[in-house]
C-alpha positions as CSV (number, residue, x, y, z in Angstrom):
1,X,-30.0,-16.6,0.4
2,X,-27.8,-18.3,-2.2
3,X,-27.1,-14.9,-4.0
4,X,-26.1,-13.5,-0.4
5,X,-23.7,-16.2,0.3
6,X,-22.1,-15.8,-2.9
7,X,-21.9,-11.9,-2.5
8,X,-20.1,-12.5,0.9
9,X,-17.7,-14.9,-0.7
10,X,-16.4,-12.2,-2.8
11,X,-14.9,-10.4,0.2
12,X,-12.8,-13.4,0.9
13,X,-12.0,-13.5,-3.0
14,X,-10.8,-10.1,-3.0
15,X,-9.1,-9.9,0.4
16,X,-7.8,-13.4,1.0
17,X,-4.5,-12.7,-0.9
18,X,-3.7,-9.7,1.2
19,X,-4.6,-11.8,4.6
20,X,-2.6,-14.7,3.3
21,X,0.5,-12.3,2.8
22,X,0.2,-11.2,6.6
23,X,0.0,-14.6,7.7
24,X,3.0,-15.2,5.5
25,X,5.1,-12.8,7.5
26,X,4.0,-14.3,10.6
27,X,0.6,-12.8,11.5
28,X,-1.1,-16.1,11.2
29,X,-4.1,-15.0,13.6
30,X,-5.0,-12.6,11.0
31,X,-7.0,-15.6,9.4
32,X,-9.6,-14.9,12.1
33,X,-11.0,-11.9,10.1
34,X,-12.9,-14.3,7.7
35,X,-14.2,-16.6,10.7
36,X,-15.8,-13.6,12.6
37,X,-13.8,-14.6,15.7
38,X,-11.3,-12.9,18.0
39,X,-7.8,-13.7,17.1
40,X,-5.4,-15.7,19.2
41,X,-1.8,-13.7,19.0
42,X,0.3,-16.6,19.5
43,X,3.7,-15.7,21.1
44,X,5.7,-17.6,18.2
45,X,4.3,-15.0,15.9
46,X,7.0,-12.9,17.2
47,X,9.9,-15.2,16.1
48,X,9.4,-14.2,12.1
49,X,9.6,-10.8,12.9
50,X,12.5,-10.7,15.0
51,X,14.5,-12.6,12.3
52,X,13.5,-10.4,9.5
53,X,14.1,-7.4,11.4
54,X,17.4,-8.4,12.6
55,X,18.7,-9.4,9.2
56,X,17.7,-6.7,7.4
57,X,18.9,-4.0,10.1
58,X,22.5,-5.6,9.9
59,X,22.2,-5.6,6.3
60,X,21.2,-1.6,6.0
61,X,24.1,-0.9,8.9
62,X,26.6,-2.5,6.0
63,X,24.9,-0.7,3.3
64,X,25.5,2.5,4.9
65,X,28.8,1.7,5.6
66,X,29.4,0.8,1.8
67,X,27.8,4.4,0.9
68,X,30.4,5.9,3.1
69,X,33.4,4.0,1.6
70,X,32.4,4.4,-2.0
71,X,31.5,8.1,-1.9
72,X,34.9,9.1,-2.5
73,X,36.1,6.6,-4.9
74,X,32.6,5.6,-7.1
75,X,30.4,8.2,-6.8
76,X,27.5,6.5,-9.0
77,X,28.0,3.3,-6.9
78,X,27.2,5.4,-3.9
79,X,24.2,6.9,-5.5
80,X,22.8,3.2,-6.2
81,X,23.5,1.9,-2.8
82,X,21.6,5.1,-1.2
83,X,18.7,4.4,-3.4
84,X,18.7,0.7,-2.1
85,X,19.1,1.8,1.6
86,X,16.0,4.2,1.2
87,X,13.8,1.5,0.0
88,X,14.9,-1.0,2.4
89,X,14.5,1.7,5.5
90,X,11.1,2.4,4.2
91,X,9.9,-1.3,3.9
92,X,11.3,-2.0,7.3
93,X,9.5,0.9,8.8
94,X,6.2,-0.6,7.3
95,X,7.0,-4.0,8.8
96,X,7.3,-2.2,12.3
97,X,4.1,-0.7,11.6
98,X,2.4,-3.7,10.7
99,X,3.7,-5.6,13.6
100,X,3.3,-3.2,16.5
101,X,-0.1,-1.9,15.2
102,X,-1.5,-5.2,14.0
103,X,-4.4,-5.2,16.4
104,X,-5.5,-1.5,15.0
105,X,-5.1,-3.3,11.5
106,X,-7.1,-6.2,12.3
107,X,-10.0,-4.0,13.6
108,X,-10.1,-1.9,10.4
109,X,-10.2,-5.1,8.3
110,X,-12.9,-6.7,10.4
111,X,-14.9,-3.5,10.2
112,X,-14.4,-3.9,6.3
113,X,-15.7,-7.5,6.4
114,X,-18.9,-6.4,8.9
115,X,-19.8,-3.8,6.6
116,X,-19.3,-6.0,3.4
117,X,-21.9,-8.2,5.1
118,X,-24.3,-5.5,6.1
119,X,-24.5,-4.2,2.3
120,X,-25.0,-8.0,1.3
121,X,-27.9,-8.5,3.6
122,X,-29.4,-5.5,2.3
123,X,-29.0,-6.4,-1.3
124,X,-27.0,-3.2,-1.9
125,X,-23.8,-4.7,-3.4
126,X,-24.1,-4.2,-7.2
127,X,-21.8,-5.9,-9.9
128,X,-20.0,-2.5,-10.3
129,X,-19.1,-2.5,-6.8
130,X,-17.7,-6.0,-6.5
131,X,-15.8,-5.3,-10.1
132,X,-14.2,-2.6,-8.3
133,X,-13.1,-4.8,-5.4
134,X,-11.9,-7.2,-7.8
135,X,-9.8,-4.8,-9.6
136,X,-8.2,-3.7,-6.4
137,X,-7.4,-7.6,-6.0
138,X,-5.9,-7.5,-9.7
139,X,-4.1,-4.5,-8.9
140,X,-2.5,-6.1,-5.9
141,X,-1.5,-9.0,-8.0
142,X,0.3,-6.8,-10.5
143,X,2.2,-4.6,-7.8
144,X,3.2,-8.0,-6.0
145,X,4.9,-9.1,-9.4
146,X,6.4,-5.6,-9.6
147,X,8.0,-5.5,-6.0
148,X,9.1,-9.3,-6.3
149,X,10.7,-8.3,-9.9
150,X,12.5,-5.3,-8.2
151,X,13.9,-7.1,-5.2
152,X,14.5,-10.3,-7.5
153,X,16.9,-8.0,-9.6
154,X,19.1,-8.1,-6.4
155,X,18.5,-11.4,-4.7
156,X,19.0,-13.6,-8.0
157,X,22.3,-11.6,-9.2
158,X,24.8,-13.4,-7.1
159,X,23.3,-16.9,-8.2
160,X,23.5,-15.7,-12.0
161,X,27.1,-14.4,-11.7
162,X,28.2,-17.7,-10.0
163,X,26.3,-19.9,-12.7
164,X,27.9,-18.1,-15.5
165,X,31.1,-18.3,-13.8
166,X,30.9,-22.0,-13.5
167,X,29.6,-22.6,-16.9
168,X,32.4,-20.4,-18.4
169,X,35.2,-22.7,-16.9
170,X,37.9,-20.2,-16.9
171,X,41.1,-20.3,-14.9
172,X,40.2,-16.9,-13.1
173,X,38.7,-17.0,-9.4
174,X,35.1,-16.0,-8.8
175,X,34.7,-12.6,-6.9
176,X,32.8,-13.6,-3.7
177,X,32.2,-10.2,-2.8
178,X,29.1,-9.9,-5.3
179,X,26.7,-10.5,-2.7
180,X,23.0,-10.0,-2.6
181,X,23.0,-6.6,-0.5
182,X,25.3,-3.8,-2.0
183,X,27.0,-4.0,1.4
184,X,30.6,-3.7,2.6
185,X,31.1,-6.6,5.2
186,X,33.9,-6.7,8.0
187,X,35.0,-10.1,6.8
188,X,35.8,-11.8,3.6
189,X,34.5,-15.0,1.7
190,X,36.7,-17.6,0.2
191,X,34.6,-20.6,-0.2
192,X,31.4,-21.2,-2.4
193,X,29.9,-22.6,0.9
194,X,30.5,-19.5,2.9
195,X,29.4,-17.4,-0.1
196,X,25.9,-19.4,-0.4
197,X,25.4,-19.4,3.4
198,X,25.7,-15.5,3.5
199,X,23.6,-15.0,0.3
200,X,20.7,-17.5,1.8
201,X,21.0,-15.2,5.0
202,X,20.6,-12.3,2.9
203,X,17.5,-13.8,0.9
204,X,15.9,-14.6,4.2
205,X,15.7,-10.9,5.0
206,X,14.5,-10.1,1.4
207,X,11.7,-12.5,1.9
208,X,10.5,-10.3,4.8
209,X,11.2,-7.0,3.1
210,X,8.9,-8.2,0.2
211,X,6.2,-9.1,2.2
212,X,6.1,-6.0,4.4
213,X,6.4,-4.1,1.5
214,X,3.5,-5.4,-0.5
215,X,1.3,-6.0,2.6
216,X,1.5,-2.3,4.0
217,X,0.8,-0.7,0.4
218,X,-1.8,-3.2,-0.8
219,X,-3.7,-3.1,2.4
220,X,-4.0,0.6,1.8
221,X,-5.6,0.0,-1.5
222,X,-8.0,-2.4,-0.1
223,X,-9.2,-0.2,2.9
224,X,-9.8,2.6,0.9
225,X,-11.5,0.8,-2.0
226,X,-13.9,-1.0,0.6
227,X,-14.6,2.4,2.3
228,X,-15.1,4.1,-0.8
229,X,-17.7,1.4,-2.1
230,X,-19.6,2.1,1.6
231,X,-19.9,5.8,0.6
232,X,-20.8,5.0,-2.9
233,X,-23.8,2.8,-1.7
234,X,-24.6,5.5,0.7
235,X,-25.0,8.0,-2.1
236,X,-27.2,5.7,-4.1
237,X,-29.6,5.2,-1.1
238,X,-30.0,9.0,-0.5
239,X,-30.6,9.6,-4.1
240,X,-33.3,7.0,-4.5
241,X,-35.4,8.6,-1.6
242,X,-38.4,10.0,-2.9
243,X,-41.6,11.6,-1.3
244,X,-44.7,11.9,-3.4
245,X,-47.7,13.6,-2.9
246,X,-49.4,10.1,-2.5
247,X,-46.9,8.9,0.3
248,X,-48.8,8.0,3.5
249,X,-47.6,8.8,6.9
250,X,-46.4,5.5,7.6
251,X,-44.2,5.7,4.4
252,X,-42.9,9.2,5.5
253,X,-42.0,7.7,8.7
254,X,-40.1,4.9,7.3
255,X,-38.1,7.4,5.2
256,X,-37.1,9.5,8.2
257,X,-36.1,6.3,9.6
258,X,-33.7,5.6,6.7
259,X,-32.3,9.1,6.7
260,X,-31.5,8.7,10.4
261,X,-29.4,5.4,9.7
262,X,-27.8,7.2,6.7
263,X,-26.8,9.9,9.0
264,X,-25.5,7.5,11.5
265,X,-23.6,5.1,9.1
266,X,-22.0,8.3,7.6
267,X,-20.4,9.6,10.8
268,X,-19.5,6.1,11.6
269,X,-17.9,5.5,8.2
270,X,-16.1,9.0,8.5
271,X,-14.4,7.8,12.0
272,X,-13.2,4.4,10.1
273,X,-11.7,6.5,7.2
274,X,-10.0,8.8,10.1
275,X,-8.8,5.4,12.0
276,X,-7.1,4.6,8.3
277,X,-5.6,7.9,8.0
278,X,-4.0,7.7,11.8
279,X,-2.6,4.0,11.0
280,X,-1.0,5.1,7.6
281,X,-0.1,8.8,8.3
282,X,3.4,7.7,9.2
283,X,3.8,5.4,6.3
284,X,2.3,7.8,3.7
285,X,4.3,10.7,5.2
286,X,7.6,8.8,4.7
287,X,7.0,7.7,1.2
288,X,5.9,11.2,0.0
289,X,9.3,12.5,1.5
290,X,11.6,9.7,0.3
291,X,9.9,8.7,-2.9
292,X,11.0,11.8,-5.0
293,X,14.5,11.6,-3.7
294,X,14.5,7.9,-4.3
295,X,13.1,8.4,-7.9
296,X,15.7,10.8,-8.6
297,X,18.7,8.7,-7.6
298,X,17.1,5.8,-9.8
299,X,16.9,8.1,-12.8
300,X,20.3,9.4,-12.4
301,X,22.0,6.0,-12.1
302,X,19.9,5.0,-15.0
303,X,21.1,7.5,-17.5
304,X,24.6,7.0,-16.3
305,X,24.2,3.1,-17.1
306,X,22.8,3.9,-20.3
307,X,25.4,6.2,-21.3
308,X,27.7,3.5,-20.8
309,X,25.7,0.6,-22.3
310,X,25.5,-1.3,-18.9
311,X,22.4,-2.8,-19.9
312,X,22.3,-5.4,-16.9
313,X,22.3,-2.3,-14.1
314,X,20.1,-0.2,-16.3
315,X,17.5,-3.1,-16.4
316,X,17.7,-3.1,-12.6
317,X,17.5,0.6,-12.1
318,X,14.4,0.7,-14.7
319,X,12.7,-1.9,-12.5
320,X,13.5,-0.1,-9.3
321,X,12.2,3.3,-10.8
322,X,9.2,1.8,-12.1
323,X,8.2,0.2,-8.8
324,X,8.8,3.6,-7.1
325,X,6.6,5.3,-9.4
326,X,3.8,2.6,-9.1
327,X,4.1,2.9,-5.3
328,X,3.3,6.6,-5.6
329,X,0.5,6.1,-7.8
330,X,-1.0,3.5,-5.6
331,X,-1.2,5.8,-2.6
332,X,-2.4,8.9,-4.7
333,X,-4.9,7.2,-6.9
334,X,-6.6,5.1,-4.2
335,X,-6.9,8.1,-1.8
336,X,-8.4,10.1,-4.8
337,X,-11.1,7.5,-5.2
338,X,-11.9,7.9,-1.4
339,X,-11.9,11.5,-1.7
340,X,-14.2,11.4,-4.7
341,X,-16.7,9.2,-3.0
342,X,-16.7,10.9,0.2
343,X,-17.3,14.2,-1.4
344,X,-19.9,12.5,-4.0
345,X,-22.1,11.8,-1.0
346,X,-22.4,15.5,-0.4
347,X,-23.3,16.2,-4.3
348,X,-26.0,13.0,-3.7
349,X,-27.6,15.1,-0.9
350,X,-28.4,18.0,-3.3
351,X,-29.5,15.8,-5.9
352,X,-32.2,13.9,-3.9
353,X,-35.8,15.0,-4.1
354,X,-35.7,17.3,-0.9
355,X,-37.8,19.8,-2.2
356,X,-40.9,17.6,-1.9
357,X,-40.1,16.5,1.7
358,X,-41.9,17.7,4.8
359,X,-40.5,20.2,7.4
360,X,-38.9,17.5,9.8
361,X,-37.2,15.5,6.7
362,X,-36.1,19.0,5.1
363,X,-34.3,19.7,8.6
364,X,-32.6,16.2,8.6
365,X,-31.6,17.0,5.1
366,X,-30.2,20.4,5.9
367,X,-28.2,18.8,8.9
368,X,-26.6,16.4,6.4
369,X,-25.9,19.3,4.2
370,X,-24.3,21.2,6.9
371,X,-22.0,18.2,8.1
372,X,-20.8,17.3,4.7
373,X,-20.3,21.1,3.6
374,X,-16.5,20.8,3.9
375,X,-14.6,19.2,1.1
376,X,-12.9,16.1,2.5
377,X,-9.3,15.6,1.1
378,X,-7.0,12.4,2.4
379,X,-4.0,13.9,4.0
380,X,-1.0,12.7,5.8
381,X,-0.7,14.5,9.1
382,X,-2.2,17.6,7.5
383,X,1.0,18.6,5.8
384,X,0.5,16.6,2.5
385,X,-2.8,15.9,0.4
386,X,-2.8,12.5,-1.0
387,X,-4.4,12.6,-4.0
388,X,-3.5,12.6,-8.0
389,X,-2.3,16.1,-8.0
390,X,0.5,15.0,-5.4
391,X,1.8,12.6,-8.0
392,X,2.8,15.6,-10.1
393,X,4.4,17.6,-7.2
394,X,6.7,14.2,-6.2
395,X,7.5,13.7,-10.0
396,X,8.5,17.3,-10.2
397,X,10.5,17.2,-7.1
398,X,12.4,14.2,-8.4
399,X,13.1,16.0,-11.4
400,X,14.4,18.9,-9.5
401,X,16.8,16.7,-7.6
402,X,17.9,15.0,-10.9
403,X,18.8,18.1,-12.5
404,X,20.6,19.4,-9.4
405,X,22.5,16.1,-9.4
406,X,23.5,16.4,-13.1
407,X,24.7,20.1,-12.8
408,X,27.1,19.2,-9.8
409,X,28.5,15.9,-11.2
């Protein structure tokens, strides 16, 4: 009993940080996942979303204005602003998806919790399965650091510049146009108070952008990992089924009941995987479309800054490009793991000792073989396969855009 309680606590350990991020962005009711209780969706949870969406939307509008204004005079600056606009727009879309489809997301997380407890009660959770879940938690921590570092290269810049100006004690005036967002505002800033009020307002938007970006991406890793573990456990179960000449009729009936349960749970798990696909289809579709172009703009800007020994902006571009590449790797690698485990179940059917089964049991095995005959590949709306080969496709697309930009500039 003590081991079962300890095993169940691992779920909160692995997913607690992700739920905390959801609560920080305003979805406080998500904490009910660990209480096996229905969430109480409070009306005040809408306020943080409205604040974050309103702040970032205004900033994006002025960012786009800046792209238009600088395109004719400073092409490189317009490229960098465009890259920032692509990233912000994608994060805002993730926040929109998290908020308006929070109930479906809650149901998926609840399913993961319930299925984890079922495996725990059957003593089917091995150390390697728990280790996989913990590795996903570690990846989320690293990914959070990368995202915060990318966004931090923008939100700390005005304060660093002002601090350097203050310490230099020169007679020159400070350039108050160096704000957090690369935006072109329709007003001018003349005093430090106005400047810090604006940058504080901008950082409020970046706070929510951080949370939306991290929550949507890392929850994909968590959901696919937990469902992959479920399929891995089912594969192990069916491999261990064995009928010997000494098996009693009662033992054979028990095996048939176990097979029926495995078939039922396999169909159920596939329905949950399709629900994950449906929830993430818009996000992954937009990510695949934008990441190649976004990575291209970052690389183009990076080589330009390096050629001019502009190390400050080069570091910013490097951080941005690394995070985009890491985001691509996240979606494709965790989808690949899910693909492997679902298709591994099909292989496990062939590896079980089905030749020793009676006719009724062989018929059930045959049904399972037919049901799993088609190879599963995670896809976004059926247009893009989401797996490790897709990483190569995205990076190749980015390099083609990069070569095109260099040839026309």
